[in-house]
C-alpha positions as CSV (number, residue, x, y, z in Angstrom):
1,M,-15.2,63.5,-26.4
2,A,-17.6,65.6,-28.5
3,W,-19.3,64.2,-31.6
4,D,-17.3,65.1,-34.7
5,R,-19.1,65.6,-38.0
6,R,-16.2,64.2,-39.9
7,W,-16.7,60.7,-38.5
8,P,-19.4,59.6,-41.0
9,A,-17.4,60.8,-44.0
10,A,-14.3,59.0,-42.7
11,L,-16.2,55.8,-42.1
12,F,-17.7,56.0,-45.6
13,R,-14.3,56.6,-47.2
14,G,-12.9,53.6,-45.3
15,A,-15.8,51.3,-46.2
16,V,-15.9,52.1,-49.9
17,P,-12.6,50.4,-50.8
18,V,-13.5,47.4,-48.7
19,A,-16.9,47.1,-50.3
20,L,-15.4,47.4,-53.8
21,G,-12.8,44.7,-53.0
22,L,-15.5,42.4,-51.8
23,L,-17.6,42.9,-54.9
24,L,-14.6,42.2,-57.1
25,W,-13.7,39.1,-55.2
26,V,-17.3,37.8,-55.5
27,A,-17.3,38.6,-59.2
28,I,-14.0,36.7,-59.8
29,A,-14.8,33.8,-57.5
30,G,-18.1,33.3,-59.2
31,G,-16.3,32.0,-62.3
32,E,-14.3,29.4,-60.4
33,Q,-16.4,26.5,-61.5
34,E,-16.2,27.6,-65.1
35,R,-12.4,27.9,-64.8
36,L,-12.2,24.4,-63.4
37,Q,-14.2,23.0,-66.3
38,T,-11.9,24.8,-68.7
39,L,-8.9,23.2,-67.1
40,K,-10.4,19.8,-67.3
41,A,-11.2,20.2,-71.0
42,Q,-7.6,21.1,-72.0
43,P,-5.7,18.8,-74.2
44,G,-3.5,16.4,-72.4
45,G,-5.9,15.9,-69.6
46,D,-7.2,12.5,-70.8
47,P,-6.1,9.3,-69.0
48,A,-3.8,8.1,-71.9
49,S,-1.8,11.3,-71.9
50,L,-1.5,11.3,-68.1
51,A,-0.3,7.7,-68.2
52,Q,2.3,8.6,-70.8
53,R,3.5,11.6,-68.9
54,R,3.7,9.5,-65.7
55,R,5.8,6.9,-67.5
56,H,8.1,9.6,-68.9
57,N,8.5,11.1,-65.4
58,E,9.4,7.6,-64.0
59,L,12.1,7.2,-66.7
60,I,13.6,10.5,-65.8
61,M,13.6,9.7,-62.1
62,M,15.3,6.3,-62.8
63,A,18.0,8.1,-64.8
64,L,18.4,10.7,-62.0
65,R,18.7,7.9,-59.3
66,E,21.3,6.1,-61.4
67,A,23.3,9.3,-61.9
68,A,23.2,10.0,-58.1
69,Q,24.4,6.5,-57.3
70,T,27.4,6.4,-59.6
71,E,30.6,8.3,-59.8
72,D,30.6,8.3,-63.6
73,N,29.6,11.4,-65.6
74,V,26.4,10.1,-67.0
75,A,25.9,13.2,-69.1
76,Q,28.8,12.0,-71.3
77,R,27.7,8.4,-71.4
78,Q,26.4,7.0,-74.7
79,V,22.7,6.4,-74.5
80,P,21.6,3.1,-76.2
81,W,18.4,4.4,-77.6
82,R,19.9,7.5,-79.2
83,K,19.7,7.3,-83.0
């Protein structure tokens, strides 16, 4: 097979998009630590809010377990803490 002059151009055209993709990936991945710090600093990330959210989720799961175990329509039941 003879050497074709179009090979270097074809290789270059194929390598350019790959190189650009790698450069973009490096540029975006470089800010990963900053993004994690921003997420940690968001409101609601403190231990008190997390404990409150956990307690709320526990109450919801208890209500769902009770609803799954009964034949009653718990959606129509009067809730004692409703004002």
